[in-house]
TIVEX-277612 format. One record per residue (C-alpha): x, y, z. Coordinates in steps of 0.25 Angstrom, whole numbers, plus 5000, padded with zeros to 4 digits. Each point is the difference from the previous one (the first is absolute). Layout:
<nodes>
XYZ
...
</nodes>
This chain:
<nodes>
479250554945
498749925000
498650045006
500249905011
501350065004
499450145001
498949955009
500949935009
500850125001
498850085003
499649915010
501350005008
500050154999
498550015005
499550015014
500149915012
498649954998
500249964985
501449935004
499349925011
498949964991
500949964989
500949925010
498749935005
499749964986
501449944997
500049935013
498749934996
500649964987
501249945007
499249935010
499249944989
501149964992
500649935012
498749935003
500049954986
501449935002
501250014991
501049894995
501249975008
501050114997
501549974998
501050075009
501150084993
501350065007
500750124995
501450015006
500550144999
501550025003
499850155004
498950085007
498750074997
500350134993
501249954992
499650044986
500749894992
499549885008
498650065002
499850014985
500449864999
499049965010
498950094993
500349934987
499949865007
498650045006
499550054987
500249874993
499549925012
498850085001
499649974985
500049855004
498749935002
500649935012
499950135009
501249965008
500250055015
501350084999
501050015011
501150104999
501349995010
501050115000
501449955004
500550155001
501449964997
500350144994
499950075013
500449875009
501049934992
500649925012
498749955006
500049855004
499449924989
499849885007
499150075010
499250064988
499949874993
499449945014
499050115000
499549974986
500049855003
499150025012
499150104993
499749914988
500049875006
498549995002
499650064986
501049954991
500550064988
499649974985
501050094993
501250095005
500550124993
501450055003
500350154997
501450044997
501349935004
500050005015
498649935001
500549904989
501249965008
499149985012
499049924993
501249924995
500549975014
498749995008
499049944990
500049865005
499750045014
498950114996
499349924989
500749904992
498949964990
499650144997
500450054986
501050124999
499950124990
501250095001
500150144995
500950125001
501349925001
501250084994
500749934988
499549865004
501049884996
499749854999
500949985012
499150085010
498949904996
500849875003
499249925010
498750064998
498749924996
498650034996
500350154996
500050114989
500250145000
500450134993
501450054998
500450155002
501050064991
500250144995
499950024984
501250084998
500149984985
498550034999
500250145007
501250034992
499349984987
498950095006
501050115002
500749994986
498650014994
499550115008
501350085000
500749974987
501150105003
500549925012
501549995000
500249955014
499149925010
500550005014
499649885008
499850035015
499949885011
500749975013
501049895005
499049915006
499849864994
498950044991
500750124996
501249934995
499149904992
499550134993
501450044998
500449874994
498850004990
500350144996
501449954997
499549894991
499150104992
501250104997
500549924988
498550004994
499950155001
501450044997
499750064987
498850075004
500350065014
501050005011
499549935013
500850035013
499749955014
500050085013
499949925013
501250025009
499650155005
499550075011
498750085000
500750134999
500949954989
498849944992
499250145001
501350084996
500249914987
498550014997
500050155000
501149994990
499249924989
499850074987
499149984987
500249864994
500149945014
498849915006
500049935014
499649865002
499749995015
499949865006
500050035014
501050075011
499649945013
501450015006
501250094996
501549985001
500050065014
498949905005
498950105000
498649944998
498950074992
498549974998
499649974985
499150134999
501050095007
501249964991
499250004987
499550145003
501450055003
500649934988
499050064990
500050145007
501650004999
499949964985
499650104989
499949884990
498949894999
500149885010
499549874997
499849885010
499849855001
499049995012
498750065000
500150045015
500950124994
498850044991
499450135006
501250055006
500750074988
500449894990
499450004986
499749855000
500549884993
499749854998
499849995015
499949885009
498750015007
499549955013
498650004996
500249924987
500949915008
498949975010
499049984989
500849904993
500349935013
498550015003
499649944987
500949885003
499349995014
498650004993
500449884991
500549925013
498750035007
499349954988
500649875001
501350014991
501349955007
501050105003
501149924993
499450004987
499950155000
501350064993
500850105008
499850144993
501550024998
499850134992
499550115010
498750064996
500550144998
499250114994
500450134993
499650115010
500150155000
499750135008
499250104992
500650125008
501449964997
499649984986
499550144998
501350055007
500949944990
499050024989
499849864996
498849974992
499049895005
499849964985
501549955000
499849905011
499749864998
498549964998
500049925013
500650115008
499350035014
500150165003
499850055015
499750145004
499150014987
499350134998
498549974998
499250044988
498850095003
499149895001
500949925009
500250125008
498650035002
499449865000
499750005014
499350144999
499149964988
499649865007
499850075013
499150104993
499149894995
500049935013
499850135008
498750034991
499449865004
500450025015
499750145002
499049985011
501049915007
501050104999
499250115006
499749915012
501549975001
500450155000
499050045011
500649885008
501550044996
499750155004
499649955014
501249925001
500950114995
499550105011
500449895010
501349974993
500350165000
499950005015
500849885002
501150064990
500050135008
500349925013
501049924993
500750114994
500050075014
500749875006
500950004988
500550145002
500249975015
500949884997
500850064989
500350125010
500549895010
500949934990
501550015003
500350034985
499750104989
498649984993
499850104988
499050034990
500350074987
499150064989
500249984986
500950124998
501049945010
499650095012
499949955014
498650015005
500249925012
501149965009
499849945014
500650065013
501149905000
500450044986
499950155002
500949995013
501049904992
500250094988
500050135008
498850064994
498750065006
498650004996
500150144995
501149964990
499149894995
498950114998
500950094993
500449894991
501149895000
500349924988
500549865001
500950024989
500850105008
500249905011
500949904992
501450014995
500150054986
500649874996
498849925005
498950094994
500049934986
499849875006
499050055009
499250054988
500149874993
499549935012
498950085002
499549994985
500149855002
499250005012
498950094994
500049904988
499749885010
501349955003
500149915013
500350065013
501549995004
501050075009
500950114992
501250055006
500450155000
500850105007
499150115007
500550145004
499450055013
499750155002
501350025007
500849944988
500449865006
499749894991
499449865004
499949874992
498549964999
499149894995
498750054994
498749924998
498950074993
498749974993
499050074991
499050095007
498650004994
498750085003
498750004991
500750084989
501149904998
501550015004
500350125009
501449965005
500849905008
500049965015
501249935007
501049985011
501450035001
501049925009
501450055004
501049894996
501250075006
500249905010
499849894991
501150054991
500950025012
499849865003
500249954986
501350075000
500549955013
499649864995
500750014987
501350055008
499949885009
499949914988
501150064994
500949995012
499649855002
500349984985
501450065001
500349925013
499649884993
500850034987
501350035008
500049865007
501149924995
499149875000
499049964990
498550035005
498949944992
498550015004
498949914995
498649975003
499449855002
500049984984
501550044999
499650144994
501250105002
499650135008
501450035005
501350004992
501250085006
501250064992
500949885005
499149914994
500150074986
501550015002
500249855003
498849934992
500150094988
498550045000
499550145002
498950035010
499150054990
500149864992
499849925013
498850075007
498749934997
500749884994
500149865006
501349975007
500249874992
499750084986
501150105003
501149905005
499749854999
501249975009
499150065011
498849914999
500449925013
500050145007
498650034995
499549875005
500650025014
499550145001
498649954997
500249895011
500650115009
498750084998
499149885003
500849955013
500350145005
501449965002
501450054996
500749914990
501650004999
501049944992
501650024999
500949984989
499049974989
500749994987
499450074988
500550004985
499850144995
500450074988
501450045006
500349875005
499749915013
499650085012
499749965015
498950075008
499550005014
498550014999
499050045010
498450024997
499250085010
498549994999
499250135002
498550025002
499450144999
498550005002
499649914988
501250014992
500949885002
501450014994
501549955003
501350075000
501249924994
501450055005
501249944992
501450025005
501149974989
501149925008
500749964987
501350085004
499949955015
500049854994
501150034991
500950065011
499749875009
500449924988
501350084998
500349985015
499849854999
500950004988
501050085008
499949895012
500249894990
501250064994
500650025014
499849855003
500649964987
501250095004
500349925012
499849874993
500950054989
501150025010
499949875006
500049934987
501250074995
500849975012
499649854998
500449994985
501250085002
500949895007
499849894991
500150094988
501450055005
500449855001
499549974986
500850124994
501249975008
500149864996
499750034985
501150095000
501049905006
499549904990
500450104989
501450035006
500349855001
499649974985
500950114996
501449984994
500550135006
500049955014
501349925004
499449915010
499049944989
501349944992
500549905009
498549955003
499849984985
501349934998
499649905011
498749984993
500749964987
499450134992
500550134996
499450135003
500150044986
499149884995
499150025012
499950144996
499649964986
499049905005
499350115009
500050094988
499349904991
499049975011
499850155003
500349985015
500650145002
498850074993
499149925010
500950045012
499950144995
498549994999
499949955014
500950115006
499150104992
498749945005
500650005014
500350154999
498650034995
499549925012
500950085010
499550134993
498649955003
500349975014
500650145002
498750064994
499249925010
500950055011
499850144995
498549984999
500049975015
500950125004
499550145001
500050104989
501250085005
500949885000
499849984985
500450154996
501549955000
499749904990
499450104989
500750044988
499750094988
499549904989
499750014986
498649934999
500349964985
501249935003
499349935012
498949964991
501049944990
500749925011
498649945005
499649964986
501349934999
499949925013
498549974996
500549944986
500949905007
498749935007
499749884991
499349925011
498750075002
499850074987
500950034987
500250155001
500650014986
498649974993
499550135007
500150134992
500650125007
499450144996
500850125006
499450135000
501050095008
500150145002
501250085006
499949995015
500950045012
500849915009
499349945012
500649985014
499649855004
500549875004
500449944987
499849855004
498750035006
499450074988
500649894991
499349895009
498750084998
500150014985
500449854999
498849965008
499150084991
500649944987
499949865006
498650015004
499650074986
500849894993
499449885008
498650064998
500150024985
500749874996
499049925009
498850064995
499249904991
499250114993
501350084995
499950024985
500950124999
501649995001
500350035015
500550145001
500550105011
499950154997
501050085010
499850145001
500850115008
499750155001
500250115010
498850045009
500250135008
501149955011
499849864996
500549904990
498949914995
500249854995
498849934993
500149854997
498849964992
499749854995
498949944991
499749895009
498749955006
499950125010
499650015015
498649985005
499450125008
500049915013
501449964998
500550144998
499550045015
501049905006
501149994990
501050075008
499649935013
501049905006
499849854997
498950034991
500249924987
499149944989
501049894996
499949865005
500549955013
501549995000
500250084987
500050155006
500250055014
499150134998
501250095005
500650054987
499050114998
499850045014
501650015002
500050084987
498950095005
500850025013
501350034993
499450114991
499050075010
500849985014
501549994996
499950104988
498850095003
499449974986
498749944995
499749874994
498649984993
499349904992
499050034988
499349884994
498749934995
499849864997
500449964986
500750134998
501449985006
500550085012
501050125002
500950025012
500350155002
501250035009
500350155004
501450035007
500550135005
501150064992
501450015006
</nodes>
């Protein structure tokens, strides 16, 4: 300390008259300098993301000020606190307008942004606030070039943690380290830290094992820390929010972590230094601010901001706490030469520097001191009178307070307890006089924590509420919060003074609130509909059990994430939720189609906007109506089949009459060409021919075979007509037509009939692969099942022979096997397959993909009706484009 500083300290500790004369002298100097005039000073704005007293941003602002004050420009510094830590949801448009109005007249020559929120704010409102002002940013976490897009006339300092530097320090100071435990949380910055740790594992694989803890509650973290042993070292980044959503202050959580761990704890940021960590290569707010301030000085001196390179490497420093170094017996000589050490124990000269200089100064100013002492004595007498009066008032007020107020001496004995406290605990003044020790008032389990907290308070720890359980004189227990601070007198620390608050009612209210929340959560999870809650930005705050079941995403994975990131298919709902919140109106949609992992689903969606105080959100209610729509389609299909039944009956009646005439006449022709009919002989003789020669001619021209083919084809048409009539009749009327049939024989007959069709396809070119297993007989209508099989063979053959991209030999694979009380028939081809959209309608009446006039669209619909309605079986199709198709028939056994 210099002689000038001693004199200034002396003056400010001197009498009122001396301080008055000094103030007058300084005022004269100030007025004189004002009259002399000064050059125009630049106006500099420091925009702080947070509030005064927030250590990190305060240290950055201090660093900026340090650099600016060294400049010869003597800038006028304006500091604005956005207070986003305590008010994250404030209206930034209004805040920007306040700044615009405030600095419209003065103008700004330079702007500093401190931390991320201020940087993002300036990016948005810079053109309105002061478009021409250069910008210097600092305190921005893990800056990327994408964040700088669109910015001009700027420079700044990047903030990154030097994890590798700290790990190197750990291995240097603790060569026996076998495991490094990295601790961070699940915030964005915490996950960046985790990824950087993951990248470093390979580099240190042969030297040390690096593990990462991040998805833990506070209790789980402290429990794990208690289990660490020799060879372990902790690398603590930060733990602002745990797995359960609890938030913590940086100093509070650092002290808990270091108290729980019996091994050294290192860090990455200097705001944890002094709260129990050893140190490390730390990101420092002061050095961040100084680096940014130096950029600002260069700008004020005329250098364009765009020519000043961005400082991408964060100005981190090796910093340590001497108290913690001593605790783990780390020698300062082993630290890096540029290390900064706090809580330094001064040398004899450093410790007594003030005394030595004061002695010299006191010798020179003895006469002044005597005068001052006399004046101080008079003031002390007056002050003591006021103090006695003030103490009397204090005692009266304390006795009137409706909560216990206490004083405890250094031995832990109650020396004072106000009347409310005596009544509340059930003690008398005589009990207090006889001796009541604070330790005896607390539960046995709380006494160790009590003693630790008292030790911290006596060491100067900040005042905070500590919760305990107190025993009254009658034995009843009460949960309380205790606030206390050190009690001093002229001899030093003599005890503690504090107040106690009964928190029983608070505990009951918290328990009731917890029960209500659990009740509501259970009700929401039991609802059969999907319930999703989001805010204006689409961040999920509610995700019930039905959402987990249907959408396949757990509540833990969904909470805190944007809806569109969880399921991109819900992007329209996120935008509709935002619009519903903005308009304050219900948004409703029905039968919305969504393609999910388990297939296509249909939803009825309703979105309700909710506003609770300043919290805007929306509830998305989704009802799955897929089964309802499928049932409607089945009903429509049934109605179509009923209409086809009526049509089939009419067509069969109209076709039956001409068919009977054709069959009758062809039989007559066959008889009149036969030599075995006597009436044919006279007619042949009259014509000059013999029946024998006529028979030879007919055989040579294969006329009898043609006649047989016509008769056989007519018989098949008659069978089809009979099937159409059966199709139009009720199931009961068909029972008399059913026989016990061998399916293998029926397949052989159907293949034989199919090979005779040379008009539409050459069935002989198709390979037949049979994979038959032993199956029981089936009770069915032989002609109807044969019609179904022929229809499937015909469709498959036409598809394979007409497919232009067919490269393999056309092939049918026919399989049979028993399945429970059914016989399964599978007919698989290697044709072009059936598209998904066609599969949905393939069994509908009159649906066809063939050209007009080629197909009626009734074949498969009649086949489906024959199998499902007439035989109580099933008919299904399995296919995909380019991979053939497989028809699966299941018929009940006899």
